[in-house]
N, C-alpha and C positions, 0 to 999 in steps of 0.2 A: 546398508544402503548401496552396496556394490561399488564403493569408491575405489577399490583396488582389484577389481576383477579383470583388468587388462593384464594382470599377472596370472600365470598358471600356479595355483597354490593349493595347499591342503589345510583344512581347518578342523579343530576338535569338534566332534559331533555333540549334539545336544544330549542332556542326561536321559531324555526319554527315547534316545536312539542307541542306548548302550547294549553291548552283547553280554550274555550271561555265560560265565565259566564256573561251574560248580555253584557255590553259594554267593559268588561275587559278580558284580556288573562292571564292565569296563567300557569307557568311551574310546572310540577309535578315531582315526583321522580319515577324512574323506575329501575328495576334490571339490573345490568350489566352482561356481559359474565362471566361465572364461569368455572374455570379449577383447580380443587382441587389438582391434582397430580403434580403440578409444582415442579421441583427439579433441583439441580445442574447437569451440564454435567459431564460425567465421561470419563477419558482417561486411556487406558491400553497400556503399552509400552513393546515391546519385543526387547532386544538388544543382539548383539553378538559383543564383543569388544576384541581387542588385544592390549596390551601395549608392547612397545619395547624400548630397549636402548642398545647402544653399544659404542665402542671406549671410554671406561672409562667415560661414561655418557656425552660425548660431542654431541651425537645424541640420542634423545629420543622422544617418542610421542605415539600416539595411532591411531587405526582404529576402528570405531564403525559403525556397520550396524544396522539399527533400523526399526521397524514398529510400528507406533502409531495409535491406533484406538480410535476415540472419538464418544461417543453415547449420546443420550438425548440432542442434540442440539435443540435450540428453532427455531420454524418456525411459521409464521402466516398462519394457514390453515383454509379452509372453513368448516362450520358446517352444517350438514343436517338440512333442514327446520323443525322448531319446537323442535330441540334437545337442543337448548341453547338460551340465551337471546342476543346473538350477532351472526352476520353472519360469523365472523371470530374469531378465538381464537389463542393465542400464546401457543403452546404446545411442549412438549419434544418428537419430532419425528425424528429429523435429526441425521445423522451419517456421519463421514468423516474419511478418512484414509490418513496418511502421511508415505511415504517410502523413505528411503535415506541412505546415508553413510557420515560419518564425518571422516576427516583425519587431524591429527595435527602432527607437527614435530618441535622440539626445537633443535637448533644446536649452538655449540660454535665453530665457524669457526677458530678463532684465540685465542689461550690461551698462552700469554706470560706475563712476569713480568710487563711490562709497556704498553702492547697493548692487548686488548681483543675485540672480535667482536661476539656478540650474535645475531642470526637471528631466528625468530619464524614465522612459516607459518601454516595456517589452511585452509581447504576447505570443503564445505558442498554441497552435491547434494540432492535435495529434490523434490519428486513428491507428489502433493496434489490432492486428488480426493474425491468428494462428493459421498457417497454411498446410502443415503436415505434422503428424505425430506417430506414424506407423511405417514399417518397413516397405509395405506396398502402399504408395500414395493413393488417397481416396478410398480407403477401406471403410465402407458404410457400416460395418458391424462394430466398429470401435467408437464407443460413446465419448470417450475422453478420460482423463485421469483427474481424480479429486485432489483438492488441496484446501488449506485453511481450516485447521482443526478448531472446533468450537466447544464451548462449555468445558474448558479445561482438558479437552481431548477425551472426555468420557465416552466410551462406546465406539470410539473411532469414527465419529461423525464429522463431516466436512461441509463447509459452506459453499465452496467453489467447485466448478468443473472447468477444465481446460480442453476445449474441443475445436476441431478444425472448422474454420469459418466464423469463429467468434473471438472476441477479445480475451486475453488471458485474465484469469481471476474473474470469470463470469459467475454470478451467484446461481446456484442450482438447488432450489428449495421448493417447498409446497406453497401454493397460493392460498393465503389465509381467507377464511370466510368470516364475515362480521354480521352482527344482528342489526335490527332496524335502527338502533341508536348508535351504530358505529363501533360497538364494543366487540373485540375479537372473541371468537368462540373456541375454547381450548380443544385441541385435537380435531377440529373440523376444517377440512381443506377442500379445495376444488378437485373433483374427480376428472382429471384432464382427459383420460381416454374413455370415460364413461362405462367402465366395467363393473362399477359398484364396489370396488375395493380400493382403499388408499394404500399405495405401496410405492416402491422406487419408480414405477412406471409413470407416476403422477408428478414427479419432480419436473420443474421447467427451468429453462435458462432465462434469467431476468437481467437486471442491471449489472454493471461491472464496477469493480472498485477502482478502475483506472480512470483518472481525470481526462476530460476531453480538451479542456482549455486551461492554460496557465497565464497569469498576469503578474507583472512585477512593476513597482513604481518606487522611485527614490527622488527625494527633493533636498536641495541644499540652498539655504537662503543666508546671504551674508550682508550685514549692515554694520559698517564701520568695524568695530572690534567684536561684534556679536555674530555667532553662527548657529543656525537652527537646521538640523537634518533629520529626516525620517526615511524609513525603509518599510515598504508594504508589499505583501504578496497575496495572490488569490488563486484558488483552485476551483474549477467549475466542472460538474458532471460526474464527480466521484461519489460512490456510495460506500457505507460502512455497515457491517454487521455488529450490532450492539450486544456483545457477549456478556456484559454485566447485567443487562436486562434479562437475557435468556437464562443466565445461570443463577442469579440471585433474586430475580423478581418473581419468585414463586413461594407458595406456602411451605413446601417441603424444605426450602432453604432456611426459613425462619424457625420451624419447629422440628427440624430433623434430629433424630436420636435424643429426643427429650432435652435438647440444649438449644437455647436461643442464640441464633446467629444474626450477623448483620445482613440486611436485605436491601434491595433496590426499591425505591418508592414506586417503581413501575407496577409492583404488585397491587397498589391501591387503584390503579387504572384497569388492570386485567382481571385480578382475582384468580389467576392461574394457580392450580394445585401443584403441578409438577409433572405433567405428561411428557415422557421422554421424546415422543414424536414431535412435540411442540417446538423443540429446539430447531427443527428444520423448517420453520415457518418464515415466510418473507415478511411477517409482521416486524421482525427485528431489523430489517434493512431500512436504513435512513439516509436521506440526502445529506452528504457531508461537505457540500460546497461551502467555501468560507472566504472571508477577507480578513487578513491578519496584519496588524502593524507589528513588525518584528522589533523595531528599534526607534526610539526618539532621543535625540541628543541636542543639548543646548550648551554652548561654550562661550567664554569671554576671554579675549586676549588681554592679559594684564600688562604686557609689554616686557621690556628687558629687566632682568632682575638686578643688573648693575649697569651703570652708565656706559662703560666701555665693553660690555659683554655682548656676545652674539647669542646668548641663551634667553629665550622668551618663556614666560610663565603663563600657562593657560588654565583657567578654572573650567571644569567640565562636569556636567550632570547628565545622566542618561538613564533610560528605562528600557528594559528588555521585555518582550512579550507584552506589549502595551494593551492591546485589546484584540478580540476576535468577534467577527459578525458571522453568524451561521444559524441555520435552522436545526442543526444537529443537537440532540438533547443529552448526549454523553458528555464526558469531561473534556474531550478534545477531538475536533473533527479531523485533525491531521494524523491519520493512522496509516503508515506505509503498507502494512500487511493487509488492510481492509477488514481486520478482525479486532474490535476494540475490547481489550481486556485490561485497560488502564485502571488502576486503583487510586492514582493520585494525579491531580492536575499538573500541567506544566507550570513551573514557578514564574512569578513576575518579580524581577529583580531591579533594584534601584542602586545607583552608584553615584558618588560625588567625590571628586578628586582634583588634584593639581597635577598638570602635566608640564614637563620641561621640553620645549621644542628647540633643538639645536640647529 
């Protein structure tokens, strides 16, 4: 990966680059690619924020508008012939920009002696754009670099491309063609350039796996000795490549090598046989926006365990990963990489216990 090419080093050659002496072959040592100027990336942020509060502190929060510019990002770039000991080198050439606004509000909706209700809400809107990836800024011949291995990495196929002027992790796939009933046609894609051939030139930049908007909500309701709390999150505008559908939702997965394998039920929808080119179809891209309740907690204060003690006993019941609302048909829409290869769902856990409050 070029992690150490800021050093001048020698490495053992590959077996297919050995020298023959007599009847024996010997691997030699040869210099590796060298990039002495490797350094950490740098981020500069400009913020304009307003803090507010009114109604005797029962409503307070902030609004923050920001611009974050990051430079010296690493990218694997080609080297001119004879200029280095490697055809490619990982160099500090990339830059990226994030623009957005963050809003937060904390409220005490009810404030009474035996009843209080606190509600906190926050929202973030963010736009991400790559601004440079090459030594010479604005190189129109550089399409971008791929990322996001799909179908278990078979054949070195990738779902994303990172290009100047677009969000990072933008999907770069074929546009699927459907029949009159809306069923996808295996291996049939839109000929984007109209040359009559479906190849790399027909891939197009589509949605991004990066969310546009985030929301957060927490609530705490106290009544006498009872307390009820919930925490919720939402992500809007993010898309996911369903790698389980593309890899196991085909006939070849079920009947491969005369052995029956587990398969995705998506095969019943598509009837795909297993065309390798089909892996690069935007059919597998799904809207992964979601609303998730992370936690719900109910507790009851039993009071002091002894008359003259300062230790309180609290009965507590909680649930983690309470529910998810989403249109995504995979196991979990919250996939940081944007490529869903999850085989097991996120667990839902229940707990009940006694807590000692000192």
